[in-house]
C-alpha positions as CSV (number, residue, x, y, z in Angstrom):
1,L,115.6,60.5,56.0
2,R,115.1,64.2,56.6
3,R,117.7,66.6,56.7
4,S,117.9,68.6,59.6
5,S,118.2,72.4,59.6
6,A,121.0,72.3,62.0
7,A,124.4,73.6,61.1
8,S,126.3,70.1,61.7
9,D,124.9,69.3,58.6
10,V,123.2,66.1,60.4
11,Y,120.7,63.6,59.0
12,T,117.7,62.5,61.5
13,R,115.1,59.9,60.7
14,Q,111.4,60.0,61.9
15,I,110.5,56.7,63.6
16,T,107.2,56.2,63.6
17,R,105.6,53.0,65.2
18,W,102.1,51.6,65.4
19,L,99.8,50.5,68.2
20,V,96.7,48.8,68.8
21,Q,95.1,51.0,71.7
22,G,92.9,47.9,72.8
23,G,90.9,49.8,75.5
24,S,90.7,52.8,77.8
25,F,89.7,52.7,81.3
26,G,89.1,55.4,83.9
27,Q,90.5,52.9,86.6
28,E,93.9,51.3,86.4
29,I,92.9,48.4,87.9
30,H,90.5,47.7,84.9
31,A,93.3,48.4,82.4
32,S,95.7,46.4,84.1
33,G,93.2,43.8,84.2
34,L,93.1,43.5,80.0
35,S,96.9,44.1,80.2
36,D,97.6,40.9,81.9
37,R,94.9,38.9,79.9
38,L,96.4,40.0,76.6
39,K,99.8,39.3,77.8
40,A,98.6,35.6,78.7
41,A,97.4,35.0,75.1
42,G,100.7,36.3,73.9
43,Y,100.5,39.8,73.2
44,A,103.2,43.3,73.9
45,T,101.2,44.8,75.8
46,R,102.1,48.7,78.1
47,L,99.8,50.6,79.7
48,Q,99.8,54.6,78.9
49,H,98.5,56.7,82.0
50,V,96.7,59.8,80.0
51,A,95.8,63.3,81.9
52,I,91.9,63.9,80.3
53,G,90.2,67.2,81.8
54,K,90.3,66.5,86.0
55,G,90.9,63.1,85.6
56,Y,92.9,60.3,84.1
57,A,92.5,57.6,81.4
58,Y,94.4,54.3,81.2
59,R,94.9,52.9,77.7
60,V,96.0,49.3,76.6
61,L,98.2,49.4,74.0
62,V,99.5,46.2,72.4
63,G,102.4,46.2,69.8
64,P,104.3,47.9,68.6
65,S,104.3,47.0,65.0
66,G,106.8,48.5,62.5
67,T,103.9,49.2,59.8
68,R,100.4,50.3,59.6
69,I,99.6,46.8,57.8
70,E,100.8,44.8,60.6
71,A,99.0,47.1,63.7
72,E,95.9,46.8,61.1
73,K,96.4,42.6,61.3
74,N,97.1,42.6,65.4
75,A,93.8,44.4,65.5
76,A,92.1,41.5,63.6
77,R,93.5,38.9,65.7
78,L,92.3,41.1,68.8
79,K,89.2,41.2,67.3
80,S,88.5,37.8,66.2
81,G,90.8,35.9,69.6
82,Q,89.7,38.3,72.1
83,Q,86.1,40.1,71.0
84,L,88.1,43.5,71.4
85,A,87.6,46.4,68.6
86,G,91.3,47.7,68.9
87,M,92.0,51.2,67.0
88,V,95.2,51.4,65.2
89,I,97.4,54.2,66.2
90,E,100.6,56.0,65.2
91,F,103.4,56.7,68.0
92,P,106.3,58.5,67.5
């Protein structure tokens, strides 16, 4: 817990989730295809639309996991079961 600087003396807690980025694509249709494939295999996925320069990227995110260790286990499962070299990322 972290003490808030607010006059009300309220405590706040930073919540961090861990995700595995399974892929990043320049076209949404490709990201959706991977997301659908992973969902069919039992993974919880979501797409993230990110502005990059003058274009966009579509990230396929797997998770969330409550700890980095759990996310690393998911990344290992993605590598062995789906042949994806996922990257563990922190997501507030």
